[in-house]
C-alpha positions as CSV (number, residue, x, y, z in Angstrom):
1,M,-207.2,13.2,34.7
2,P,-203.7,13.3,36.2
3,V,-201.1,15.6,34.7
4,Y,-197.4,14.4,34.7
5,A,-194.4,16.6,34.3
6,Y,-191.6,14.8,32.4
7,K,-188.1,15.1,31.2
8,A,-187.1,13.0,28.1
9,I,-184.5,12.7,25.4
10,D,-185.7,12.8,21.8
11,K,-184.1,10.8,18.9
12,F,-181.7,13.6,18.2
13,G,-180.4,13.7,21.8
14,K,-182.2,16.9,22.8
15,E,-183.8,17.2,26.3
16,I,-187.5,17.8,26.3
17,I,-189.2,19.2,29.4
18,D,-193.0,19.3,29.2
19,E,-196.3,18.0,30.6
20,I,-198.6,15.2,29.5
21,E,-202.2,14.4,30.6
22,V,-202.8,10.7,30.9
23,A,-204.6,8.2,33.1
24,S,-201.5,6.7,34.8
25,Y,-197.8,6.7,35.2
26,D,-197.5,3.6,32.9
27,E,-199.6,5.3,30.3
28,A,-197.3,8.3,30.4
29,I,-194.3,6.1,29.7
30,R,-196.1,4.4,26.8
31,R,-197.2,7.7,25.3
32,L,-193.8,9.2,25.5
33,R,-192.2,6.1,23.8
34,S,-194.8,6.3,21.0
35,L,-193.6,9.9,20.4
36,G,-190.0,8.6,20.1
37,Y,-188.9,10.0,23.4
38,F,-186.7,8.3,26.0
39,P,-188.1,9.4,29.4
40,T,-185.6,10.2,32.2
41,Q,-188.0,11.6,34.8
42,I,-191.7,11.5,35.2
43,T,-193.5,13.1,38.2
44,A,-197.2,13.6,39.0
45,K,-198.0,17.3,39.0
46,R,-201.7,17.6,39.7
47,T,-205.1,15.9,39.2
48,K,-207.9,17.6,37.3
49,A,-211.1,17.7,39.3
50,P,-214.3,16.4,37.7
51,A,-217.4,18.4,37.2
52,H,-218.9,19.8,40.4
53,G,-222.1,18.0,40.1
54,A,-220.5,14.6,39.3
55,A,-218.5,14.5,42.5
56,G,-221.4,15.7,44.7
57,A,-223.8,13.2,43.2
58,A,-221.5,10.3,44.0
59,G,-220.8,11.6,47.4
60,T,-217.0,11.4,46.9
61,Y,-214.2,13.8,46.3
62,P,-211.1,13.5,44.0
63,R,-207.7,12.8,45.5
64,A,-205.4,15.7,45.3
65,G,-202.0,14.0,45.4
66,F,-202.4,12.3,48.8
67,S,-204.2,9.4,50.4
68,L,-205.9,9.2,53.8
69,N,-205.2,5.5,53.9
70,I,-202.3,5.6,56.3
71,N,-200.3,2.4,56.8
72,M,-197.6,1.7,59.3
73,P,-196.3,-1.7,58.2
74,F,-193.4,-2.0,60.4
75,F,-195.0,-0.7,63.6
76,G,-195.6,-3.9,65.6
77,G,-196.5,-5.8,62.5
78,G,-193.7,-8.3,62.1
79,S,-191.1,-8.5,59.4
80,V,-191.1,-9.3,55.7
81,K,-189.3,-12.5,54.7
82,S,-187.0,-12.7,51.6
83,K,-189.1,-15.5,50.2
84,Q,-192.2,-13.2,50.2
85,I,-190.2,-10.6,48.3
86,T,-189.1,-13.2,45.7
87,I,-192.6,-14.5,45.1
88,F,-194.0,-10.9,44.9
89,T,-191.3,-9.9,42.4
90,R,-191.9,-13.0,40.2
91,Q,-195.6,-12.5,40.2
92,L,-195.4,-8.8,39.5
93,A,-193.1,-9.4,36.5
94,T,-195.6,-11.9,35.2
95,L,-198.6,-9.5,35.5
96,I,-196.8,-6.6,33.9
97,G,-195.5,-8.9,31.1
98,A,-199.2,-9.8,30.5
99,G,-199.9,-6.1,29.8
100,L,-201.6,-5.1,33.1
101,P,-200.9,-1.6,34.5
102,L,-198.6,-1.4,37.5
103,V,-201.2,-0.2,39.9
104,R,-203.7,-2.9,38.9
105,S,-200.9,-5.5,39.2
106,L,-200.0,-4.3,42.7
107,N,-203.7,-4.4,43.8
108,I,-204.1,-7.9,42.4
109,L,-201.1,-9.1,44.4
110,R,-202.3,-7.3,47.5
111,D,-205.7,-8.9,47.4
112,Q,-204.3,-12.4,47.2
113,M,-202.1,-11.9,50.2
114,K,-202.9,-12.8,53.8
115,Q,-203.3,-10.0,56.4
116,G,-199.9,-9.0,57.6
117,T,-197.0,-6.7,57.3
118,F,-196.2,-7.3,53.6
119,R,-199.9,-6.8,52.5
120,N,-199.8,-3.4,54.2
121,V,-196.5,-2.6,52.5
122,V,-197.9,-3.5,49.0
123,N,-201.1,-1.6,49.7
124,S,-199.2,1.5,50.7
125,I,-197.0,1.2,47.6
126,A,-200.0,0.8,45.3
127,N,-201.7,3.9,46.8
128,Q,-198.5,6.0,46.4
129,V,-198.1,4.9,42.7
130,E,-201.8,5.6,42.1
131,T,-201.4,9.2,43.4
132,G,-198.4,9.9,41.1
133,S,-195.3,8.5,42.9
134,T,-192.8,6.4,40.9
135,F,-192.6,2.7,41.8
136,S,-189.0,3.0,42.9
137,D,-189.7,6.1,45.1
138,A,-192.5,4.2,46.8
139,L,-190.2,1.2,47.4
140,L,-187.5,3.5,48.8
141,K,-189.8,4.2,51.8
142,Y,-189.6,0.5,53.0
143,P,-185.8,-0.2,53.4
144,K,-186.6,-3.2,55.7
145,A,-188.4,-4.9,52.9
146,F,-186.7,-3.7,49.7
147,S,-182.9,-3.4,49.6
148,K,-180.9,-0.7,47.8
149,L,-180.1,-3.3,45.1
150,F,-183.9,-3.9,44.6
151,V,-184.8,-0.2,44.5
152,N,-182.0,1.0,42.2
153,T,-182.6,-1.9,39.8
154,V,-186.3,-1.1,39.6
155,K,-185.4,2.6,39.1
156,A,-183.2,1.6,36.2
157,G,-186.0,-0.5,34.7
158,E,-188.4,2.4,35.0
159,T,-186.1,4.8,33.3
160,G,-185.4,2.4,30.5
161,G,-188.9,1.2,30.2
162,V,-188.0,-2.4,30.9
163,L,-189.6,-2.9,34.3
164,E,-190.8,-6.4,33.5
165,V,-187.3,-7.5,32.5
166,V,-185.5,-6.1,35.6
167,L,-188.2,-7.6,37.9
168,T,-187.6,-11.0,36.3
169,R,-183.8,-10.6,36.9
170,L,-184.4,-9.6,40.5
171,A,-186.6,-12.6,41.0
172,D,-183.9,-14.9,39.5
173,F,-181.2,-13.1,41.7
174,N,-183.3,-13.6,44.9
175,E,-184.0,-17.3,44.1
176,K,-180.4,-18.1,43.5
177,N,-179.4,-16.3,46.7
178,E,-182.0,-18.2,48.7
179,K,-180.8,-21.5,47.2
180,L,-177.2,-20.8,48.2
181,R,-178.3,-19.8,51.8
182,G,-180.5,-22.9,51.9
183,R,-177.6,-25.2,51.0
184,I,-175.4,-23.7,53.7
185,K,-178.1,-24.0,56.3
186,A,-179.0,-27.6,55.3
187,A,-175.3,-28.6,55.6
188,L,-175.1,-27.1,59.1
189,V,-178.2,-28.8,60.4
190,Y,-176.4,-32.1,61.2
191,P,-173.4,-30.7,63.0
192,A,-175.7,-28.4,65.0
193,L,-177.9,-31.3,66.0
194,V,-174.9,-33.4,67.0
195,I,-173.4,-30.6,69.1
196,T,-176.8,-29.9,70.8
197,I,-177.3,-33.6,71.7
198,A,-173.7,-34.0,72.9
199,L,-173.9,-30.9,75.1
200,G,-177.2,-32.1,76.6
201,V,-175.6,-35.5,77.4
202,L,-172.5,-33.9,78.9
203,S,-174.6,-31.5,81.0
204,F,-176.6,-34.4,82.3
205,L,-173.5,-36.3,83.3
206,I,-171.8,-33.3,84.9
207,I,-174.9,-32.1,86.8
208,F,-176.5,-35.4,87.9
209,V,-174.1,-38.3,87.6
210,I,-170.7,-36.9,88.7
211,P,-172.0,-35.5,92.1
212,K,-173.1,-39.1,93.1
213,F,-169.6,-40.3,92.5
214,M,-168.1,-37.4,94.4
215,E,-170.3,-38.2,97.5
216,L,-168.9,-41.8,97.3
217,F,-165.3,-40.6,97.1
218,K,-165.9,-38.3,100.2
219,E,-167.3,-41.1,102.2
220,L,-164.3,-43.3,101.4
221,G,-161.9,-40.5,102.2
222,T,-160.1,-40.9,98.9
223,E,-157.6,-38.2,97.8
224,L,-158.8,-36.8,94.5
225,P,-156.3,-36.4,91.6
226,L,-156.1,-33.1,89.6
227,P,-158.3,-34.2,86.6
228,T,-161.1,-35.2,89.1
229,L,-160.8,-32.0,91.1
230,I,-161.2,-30.0,87.8
231,L,-164.2,-32.0,86.9
232,L,-165.6,-31.5,90.4
233,R,-165.2,-27.7,90.1
234,I,-167.0,-27.7,86.7
235,S,-169.8,-29.7,88.2
236,D,-170.2,-27.4,91.2
237,F,-170.3,-24.4,88.9
238,M,-172.9,-25.8,86.6
239,Q,-175.1,-26.7,89.7
240,H,-174.8,-23.5,91.6
241,G,-173.2,-20.9,89.4
242,W,-175.2,-21.3,86.2
243,V,-177.1,-18.0,86.8
244,A,-173.8,-16.1,87.0
245,G,-172.6,-17.9,83.9
246,I,-175.7,-16.9,81.9
247,I,-175.3,-13.3,83.0
248,F,-171.6,-13.4,82.0
249,M,-172.4,-14.8,78.6
250,I,-175.2,-12.2,77.9
251,G,-172.8,-9.5,79.0
252,M,-170.1,-10.8,76.6
253,I,-172.6,-11.0,73.7
254,L,-173.8,-7.4,74.4
255,F,-170.2,-6.2,74.7
256,Y,-169.2,-7.9,71.4
257,N,-172.2,-6.4,69.6
258,F,-171.2,-3.0,70.9
259,L,-167.7,-3.5,69.6
260,L,-169.1,-4.5,66.2
261,R,-170.5,-1.0,65.9
262,L,-166.9,0.3,65.8
263,P,-165.6,0.2,62.1
264,A,-162.1,-0.7,63.1
265,F,-163.1,-3.7,65.2
266,R,-165.6,-4.8,62.6
267,Y,-162.9,-4.6,59.9
268,F,-160.6,-6.7,62.1
269,I,-163.2,-9.4,62.7
270,D,-164.1,-9.6,59.0
271,K,-160.4,-9.9,58.2
272,V,-160.0,-12.7,60.7
273,K,-163.0,-14.5,59.1
274,L,-161.3,-14.4,55.7
275,N,-158.1,-15.9,57.1
276,L,-159.6,-18.8,59.0
277,P,-157.9,-22.1,58.1
278,I,-161.0,-23.9,56.7
279,F,-164.0,-21.5,56.9
280,G,-162.1,-18.6,55.4
281,V,-162.0,-20.0,51.9
282,L,-165.8,-20.8,52.1
283,I,-166.5,-17.2,53.3
284,Q,-164.4,-15.9,50.5
285,K,-166.2,-18.0,47.9
286,V,-169.7,-16.9,49.2
287,A,-168.6,-13.2,49.1
288,I,-167.3,-13.5,45.5
289,A,-170.5,-15.3,44.4
290,R,-172.6,-12.5,46.0
291,F,-170.4,-9.8,44.5
292,S,-170.6,-11.2,41.0
293,R,-174.4,-11.9,41.1
294,T,-175.2,-8.5,42.5
295,L,-172.9,-6.5,40.1
296,G,-174.0,-8.6,37.1
297,T,-177.7,-8.0,37.9
298,L,-177.3,-4.3,38.3
299,I,-175.2,-3.8,35.1
300,S,-177.6,-6.0,33.0
301,S,-180.5,-3.9,34.3
302,G,-178.9,-0.6,33.1
303,V,-177.5,0.7,36.4
304,P,-174.3,2.8,35.7
305,I,-171.1,1.0,36.7
306,L,-170.1,3.4,39.5
307,Q,-173.5,3.4,41.1
308,A,-173.6,-0.4,40.7
309,L,-170.3,-0.8,42.5
310,M,-171.5,1.4,45.4
311,I,-174.6,-0.7,45.8
312,T,-172.5,-3.9,45.6
313,K,-170.2,-2.5,48.2
314,D,-173.1,-1.8,50.6
315,T,-174.4,-5.4,50.2
316,A,-171.0,-7.1,50.4
317,G,-171.5,-8.4,53.9
318,N,-167.8,-8.1,54.8
319,D,-166.0,-4.9,55.6
320,V,-162.7,-6.0,54.1
321,I,-164.4,-6.7,50.7
322,A,-166.4,-3.5,51.0
323,H,-163.3,-1.4,51.5
324,S,-161.7,-3.1,48.5
325,L,-164.7,-2.4,46.3
326,G,-164.6,1.2,47.5
327,R,-161.0,1.5,46.2
328,V,-162.0,-0.2,42.9
329,H,-164.9,2.4,42.6
330,D,-162.4,5.3,43.1
331,S,-160.0,3.9,40.5
332,I,-162.8,3.4,37.9
333,R,-163.9,7.0,38.5
334,E,-160.4,8.1,37.6
335,G,-160.6,6.2,34.3
336,E,-159.2,2.7,35.0
337,S,-160.9,-0.5,34.2
338,I,-162.5,-2.9,36.7
339,A,-160.1,-5.8,36.4
340,G,-156.9,-3.9,37.2
341,P,-158.0,-2.4,40.6
342,L,-159.8,-5.6,41.4
343,A,-156.5,-7.6,41.1
344,K,-154.7,-5.2,43.5
345,T,-157.1,-6.1,46.3
346,K,-155.6,-9.6,46.6
347,I,-159.0,-10.9,47.6
348,F,-160.3,-12.0,44.2
349,P,-158.7,-15.0,42.5
350,L,-156.8,-14.5,39.3
351,M,-159.4,-16.5,37.4
352,V,-162.1,-14.0,38.4
353,V,-160.0,-11.0,37.5
354,N,-159.2,-12.5,34.0
355,M,-162.9,-13.4,33.3
356,I,-163.9,-9.8,34.2
357,S,-161.2,-8.4,32.0
358,V,-162.4,-10.5,29.1
359,G,-166.0,-9.4,29.8
360,E,-164.9,-5.8,29.7
361,E,-163.0,-6.3,26.4
362,T,-165.9,-8.1,24.7
363,G,-168.7,-5.9,26.1
364,S,-170.3,-8.8,27.9
365,L,-169.4,-8.0,31.5
366,D,-172.8,-8.8,32.9
367,Q,-172.9,-12.2,31.3
368,M,-169.3,-12.9,32.5
369,L,-170.2,-11.9,36.0
370,S,-173.2,-14.2,35.9
371,K,-171.0,-17.1,34.8
372,I,-168.6,-16.3,37.7
373,A,-171.5,-16.3,40.2
374,D,-172.7,-19.7,38.9
375,T,-169.2,-21.1,39.1
376,F,-168.6,-20.0,42.6
377,D,-172.1,-21.1,43.7
378,D,-171.1,-24.6,42.6
379,E,-167.8,-24.3,44.4
380,V,-169.5,-23.2,47.6
381,D,-171.9,-26.2,47.3
382,T,-168.9,-28.5,46.9
383,A,-167.0,-26.9,49.7
384,V,-170.0,-27.1,52.1
385,G,-170.4,-30.8,51.3
386,A,-166.7,-31.4,51.9
387,L,-166.8,-29.4,55.1
388,T,-169.8,-31.3,56.3
389,S,-168.1,-34.7,55.6
390,M,-165.1,-33.5,57.5
391,L,-167.0,-32.2,60.5
392,E,-168.9,-35.5,61.1
393,P,-165.8,-37.6,62.1
394,L,-164.2,-34.5,63.7
395,L,-167.2,-34.1,66.0
396,I,-167.2,-37.8,66.9
397,I,-163.5,-37.6,67.8
398,V,-163.9,-34.5,69.9
399,M,-167.0,-35.8,71.7
400,G,-165.2,-39.2,72.3
401,L,-162.2,-37.4,73.8
402,I,-164.4,-35.3,76.1
403,V,-166.5,-38.3,77.3
404,G,-163.3,-40.4,77.6
405,G,-161.7,-37.6,79.7
406,I,-164.8,-37.6,82.0
407,V,-164.7,-41.4,82.4
408,I,-160.9,-41.4,83.1
409,S,-161.3,-38.6,85.6
410,M,-164.0,-40.5,87.4
411,F,-162.2,-43.8,87.6
412,L,-158.8,-42.4,88.6
413,P,-159.8,-42.2,92.3
414,L,-161.2,-45.7,92.1
415,V,-157.9,-47.0,90.7
416,K,-155.9,-45.1,93.3
417,L,-158.2,-46.6,96.1
418,L,-157.9,-50.1,94.8
419,T,-154.1,-49.7,94.6
420,T,-154.0,-48.5,98.2
421,L,-156.2,-51.4,99.4
422,S,-154.2,-54.0,97.5
423,A,-151.0,-52.7,99.1
């Protein structure tokens, strides 16, 4: 039977360092709690071997802290989708809440999955937990599947013995984030479709229709006005220089991605995004909603405030906001509250700062952050709807101007020719 070394705090606040012989990691936590201990660290130390004859008769040998089942989930096996993580988290919380041990719950979820990357990941995690690793340590080995937020929240749940609760909160967090992303994507479908169709029509006109008119103008010997000459140059380029154009665009994209690796350039771009006339407000609202949801989830799961702020900073998605949260973290470490340093960043609205201040004073910061996130989710939904409504007529006007410009450029030589003939 496995032996676990543990550190725990007793009811008098004294640290206990000892060993316990139990069947599993979950059983170790339950046994320590029954003794009135608060476990802070549990690690598998060794596994006792069964009687010599028993192992030989079965033709098997006990595992000694490692497994020969080697998995390489991210080596040519695809990627793990966020929806898969959300479903896995929700189902795992349900199974643990029903009283099933962690390893058995992981094996059940693995068996019902289709062959693929995520099944390999879950199988590897189950093997590691079964051989004595903590759940959070096993998750930490798969950063492409499980974020720092996920791993640290699970670790806090393990330490506090409330794994089911934190998994449920993580599932709620992921579902709300997916809904927010889904609303934004759905709102952008129509403008993207209109732009794609319009570009296709314009390309057809420029490549196939305009050259026919140009041949006619050359035969008639008509002098072409400037707008028509510009249109002619564009048509020639799209017919004969499209390869060079594609190479140039790929080069610009690669160069831009290279520049994004530079912290100063990335900070500059993120600052420009926040100051855009219309989209800047939307980006800011999305960032505030993400910040509030992430920080609230971490705090409610028992993650210390300084560690929670560092995780929130890493998942901010905007360098300007991340730098601001870094300054807030340093101020709190020096003894200040959250609201004061947050107000100095000039990024978070006064309403958000005041609500956080009230949450700190009343001891309900996590609940207040959740309310802020819900409020800004609704505001993002409203802003996206308004932006979509505004983009529809704007796209129509822009496309009308472009098509009108092409038509006028094509008819200017005809008008000039008719004027010459009538004279």
